[in-house]
C-alpha positions, 0 to 999 in steps of 0.5 A: 231804076231797080227797087221795090214795090212795098204794100201794107194791108191794114184795117181802115180803123187800125191806129198807132199812137191815136193816129190811123196807121195808113195816115201814120205810114204816109206821114213817116214815108214822106218824112223819110224822103220817099217820093210818093205813096198811095192808099186804096180802100178795098170793097171786100176781102178776108184775112187769116181769120177767114172772116169776110169783110165788106163795105156797106153804105152805113158801115161805121166800124171801119173793118174794111182793109186799106192798102198802102203802097210805095215804090221805093229804092231798096234803101228806102224800103229798108228804112221804112221797114226798120221804122215800123219794126222799131215802133212795134207795129204789127203789119202784113206786107208784101215786098216785091222787086220792081223796076221803075222810072219816069218816061220823059222826066223833067228837072224835078224828077230824081236822076235815073240810075242805070238799070240791070237789063 
């Protein structure tokens, strides 16, 4: 199947309507029918302000970045990006073409779509 790798970068404590943005994104993607998504915490990093953020044992300020990832069809990516735009959430993201599928699928997997080789 051809589609997209869609990754968002947010600070762990970033909120939208009193909910953590990464939780909001997972919930909304699930409601949109996207088959799966994951969230990963960074150990350290810096962004456009060139301030180094590192995770420490007693870190309570939630300034570490989290990555929220989805592998989606182009239509799913469009719906999710449109929803984020509609909600006026400011997010940095990467939208990369991807080929994906399941090796030895079972009946619960989405049907394969012919891929361009």
